C-alpha positions, 0 to 999 in steps of 0.5 A: 494519447498514445495509440496502444497498438503502437506499443511494444511488449516492454512498453505494454508491461510498463504501462500496466505496471504503472496503471496498476500501481496507481490503482493500488495506491489510491485504493490503499489511501482512500479506503483502508487508513480511513476505515482504520481511523474510524474503527480503531477502537474496535479493531486496532489490534487486529488491524495493526497485526495485518498491517505489519504482516502486509509490510513483511509480505510486501518486502518479500515480494519486492526482494523476489522481484528485485534480486534478478533485476539489474536495477534492483536497487531502484526496486528496493528503494521504491518498495521501501519508500512505499512501505514507509509511506503506507505504514506511517499512514496506517500507524497515524490513522490508528493513533488518531482513531484511538485518540478520537471520541467520534463513534466508529462506523461498525457495531458489534 
């Protein structure tokens, strides 16, 4: 493992961005799509509304981050790929949950 004291400022920023990205992706895939599928019968409409709003907000933030960058194309491509993958995961979870006869985990 690299001695963290030997990293420069750019290395430290890149390290933290990569680590944060891993945490975000794992959290998004392990919790939200699974919960969406389990409780789609009760929460489908509001869930999908917030997925769409989240994708729009993500697009805005990728745009804001990418415009001043020399390699902005890579940021746009990365953001688009992540949005497509996670968006598809939510839409698939929602459709699977609506088709399922299994009981959800929430009661009202």
